[in-house]
C-alpha positions as CSV (number, residue, x, y, z in Angstrom):
1,X,-20.4,28.6,38.1
2,X,-23.1,25.6,38.9
3,X,-25.3,26.6,35.9
4,X,-22.2,25.7,33.3
5,X,-21.4,22.6,35.1
6,X,-24.9,21.4,34.5
7,X,-24.2,22.1,31.2
8,X,-20.6,20.6,30.4
9,X,-22.3,17.5,32.5
10,X,-25.7,17.2,30.2
11,X,-23.0,17.2,27.0
12,X,-21.2,15.2,28.2
13,X,-24.2,12.8,29.2
14,X,-25.4,13.3,25.8
15,X,-22.5,12.7,23.6
16,X,-22.1,9.1,25.3
17,X,-25.6,8.3,25.0
18,X,-25.3,8.8,21.4
19,X,-21.5,7.0,20.8
20,X,-21.8,3.4,21.0
21,X,-18.7,1.0,20.5
22,X,-18.9,-1.3,17.2
23,X,-18.2,-4.6,18.2
24,X,-16.4,-7.6,16.6
25,X,-18.9,-10.1,14.6
26,X,-16.1,-11.8,13.5
27,X,-12.4,-11.9,13.9
28,X,-9.8,-14.6,12.4
29,X,-6.1,-15.0,12.6
30,X,-4.0,-17.7,11.5
31,X,-1.1,-18.6,10.5
32,X,1.2,-21.7,9.4
33,X,4.8,-22.5,9.6
34,X,5.6,-21.6,5.9
35,X,4.3,-18.2,5.9
36,X,0.8,-18.6,4.3
37,X,-1.5,-16.3,6.7
38,X,-5.2,-15.5,6.9
39,X,-6.2,-12.6,8.9
40,X,-9.6,-10.8,9.2
41,X,-12.1,-9.2,11.2
42,X,-15.8,-7.3,10.7
43,X,-18.1,-5.3,13.2
44,X,-21.4,-5.1,13.4
45,X,-21.2,-1.9,11.6
46,X,-20.5,-3.7,8.2
47,X,-16.7,-2.5,8.3
48,X,-13.9,-4.6,8.6
49,X,-10.7,-5.7,7.0
50,X,-9.6,-9.3,5.7
51,X,-6.1,-10.1,4.0
52,X,-4.3,-13.8,3.2
53,X,-0.3,-13.8,2.4
54,X,1.8,-16.5,1.3
55,X,5.5,-16.3,0.4
56,X,6.1,-17.1,-3.2
57,X,9.8,-17.8,-4.9
58,X,11.6,-14.5,-5.9
59,X,12.6,-14.4,-9.4
60,X,15.8,-15.0,-9.1
61,X,14.7,-18.2,-7.6
62,X,16.9,-18.1,-4.5
63,X,15.0,-16.2,-1.8
64,X,11.0,-15.8,-1.2
65,X,8.7,-13.0,-1.4
66,X,5.5,-12.0,0.8
67,X,2.7,-11.6,-1.4
68,X,-0.4,-10.5,0.1
69,X,-4.3,-9.6,-1.1
70,X,-6.8,-8.5,0.9
71,X,-10.1,-6.0,0.3
72,X,-11.0,-4.1,3.5
73,X,-14.6,-2.3,3.9
74,X,-15.7,1.5,5.2
75,X,-18.3,3.4,5.8
76,X,-18.1,6.8,3.5
77,X,-21.2,9.0,4.4
78,X,-23.6,5.8,5.2
79,X,-22.5,3.5,2.4
80,X,-20.1,0.8,2.9
81,X,-17.5,1.0,0.0
82,X,-15.1,-2.1,-0.1
83,X,-11.8,-1.2,-1.6
84,X,-9.5,-4.7,-2.7
85,X,-5.5,-4.2,-2.7
86,X,-2.9,-6.6,-3.7
87,X,1.1,-6.3,-2.4
88,X,3.4,-8.0,-4.4
89,X,7.0,-7.4,-6.0
90,X,5.2,-4.8,-8.1
91,X,4.0,-2.8,-5.6
92,X,0.8,-1.8,-3.4
93,X,-2.0,-1.6,-5.6
94,X,-6.0,-0.7,-4.3
95,X,-9.0,-1.1,-6.9
96,X,-12.6,0.0,-5.6
97,X,-14.1,-3.5,-5.4
């Protein structure tokens, strides 16, 4: 029983040594009274996201719609890949940068 406890404790310690939490190196979150905003963050491993939004007049001219665009960067198999996106009256569209 003692050897199982020592083995499990060793596994936990090794796991904790290899797991380093990512640190935020950039973070912004601003919004004005007209509905415009910018929000972004970047982690020390290069991953992150940024997005911008603006209220635009709707086609009928009476209402507004929130138009957003931005990008996100992810790590796939050790390689950073960035995707750009737009969300507007035509829907949500993503393209690889």
